[in-house]
C-alpha positions as CSV (number, residue, x, y, z in Angstrom):
1,M,103.9,94.0,112.2
2,L,100.7,93.3,114.1
3,F,98.9,93.1,110.8
4,T,101.4,90.4,109.6
5,F,101.0,88.5,112.9
6,F,97.3,88.4,112.8
7,G,97.1,87.6,109.0
8,Y,99.5,84.6,109.7
9,M,97.3,83.7,112.5
10,V,94.1,83.8,110.3
11,V,95.4,82.0,107.4
12,S,98.3,79.8,108.2
13,M,97.7,78.8,111.7
14,V,94.1,77.7,110.9
15,E,95.5,75.8,107.8
16,M,97.9,74.0,110.1
17,V,95.0,73.0,112.2
18,G,93.1,72.0,109.0
19,W,96.0,70.1,107.9
20,I,96.3,68.0,111.1
21,L,92.5,67.2,110.6
22,Y,93.4,66.3,107.0
23,L,96.0,64.0,108.3
24,T,93.7,62.3,110.8
25,G,91.0,61.5,108.2
26,S,88.8,64.7,108.1
27,P,89.9,66.5,104.9
28,T,86.6,68.3,104.2
29,F,87.5,71.3,106.4
30,F,91.0,71.6,105.0
31,G,89.8,71.6,101.4
32,W,87.2,74.2,102.0
33,Y,89.5,76.7,104.0
34,V,92.6,76.3,101.7
35,S,90.2,76.8,98.6
36,I,88.7,80.0,99.9
37,I,90.1,81.8,103.0
38,G,93.6,80.3,102.5
39,Y,93.8,81.0,98.8
40,Y,92.5,84.6,98.9
41,G,94.1,85.3,102.4
42,A,97.4,84.5,101.0
43,I,96.9,86.5,97.8
44,V,95.3,89.7,99.6
45,L,95.9,89.4,103.3
46,Y,99.8,88.7,103.1
47,A,100.2,91.7,100.6
48,V,98.8,94.4,103.0
49,P,101.8,94.7,105.4
50,V,104.1,94.7,102.3
51,I,102.0,97.6,100.8
52,L,101.7,99.6,104.2
53,A,105.4,99.1,105.0
54,S,106.2,100.5,101.2
55,M,103.6,103.4,101.8
56,H,105.3,104.1,105.0
57,I,108.7,104.8,103.3
58,A,107.0,106.7,100.3
59,V,104.6,108.9,102.5
60,T,106.0,109.5,105.9
61,L,109.7,109.1,105.2
62,K,109.1,111.0,101.8
63,G,111.2,108.1,99.9
64,K,114.3,108.3,102.0
65,A,115.0,104.8,103.4
66,T,117.9,106.4,105.3
67,A,115.8,107.9,107.9
68,S,115.1,106.2,111.3
69,P,112.8,103.4,110.7
70,G,113.7,103.2,106.8
71,A,116.0,100.2,107.0
72,Y,113.3,98.2,109.1
73,C,110.6,99.1,106.5
74,C,112.9,97.9,103.7
75,F,113.3,94.7,105.7
76,L,109.7,94.3,106.1
77,V,109.3,94.8,102.3
78,A,111.9,92.5,101.3
79,V,111.0,89.8,103.8
80,G,107.3,90.2,103.7
81,G,107.3,90.2,99.9
82,F,109.4,87.2,99.5
83,F,107.1,85.1,102.0
84,W,103.9,86.9,100.3
85,L,105.1,85.6,96.8
86,L,106.0,82.2,98.2
87,N,102.6,81.7,99.6
88,V,100.8,83.0,96.6
89,F,102.9,80.4,94.4
90,V,102.0,77.5,96.8
91,H,98.4,78.3,96.9
92,L,98.1,78.7,93.2
93,S,100.1,75.7,92.4
94,Y,98.8,73.1,94.9
95,S,95.2,74.1,95.9
96,E,93.6,72.6,92.9
97,G,95.3,69.3,93.2
98,L,94.5,69.1,96.9
99,L,91.0,69.7,96.1
100,K,91.0,67.0,93.7
101,S,92.7,64.6,96.0
102,I,90.2,65.4,98.7
103,S,87.3,64.9,96.3
104,K,88.5,61.3,95.5
105,C,89.0,60.7,99.2
106,V,85.6,61.9,100.1
107,R,83.9,59.9,97.2
108,R,85.9,56.8,98.3
109,D,84.6,57.0,101.9
110,T,81.0,57.5,101.1
């Protein structure tokens, strides 16, 4: 859970601050952050908690999800996996268009 918390702080919270800057007329940081840290962070960093929860079920609980934290780990895998796939889809689908839009805005301003 702590890894999920810090992963979302590094990727999503800073992206939100960048988005606010984008709305106020400074799109450069948002474009840079989304295309590098947000893109790879959503793909790699958001997958780590899902992998770790799956490994906990497989290794520590020996594949028995009926043991004590097994249902909680299944919840972490299901919900974390859903949000991981959602964020990967959003970043893969929209980051290129965002960068094109930002490049048009920056060229128009200079």
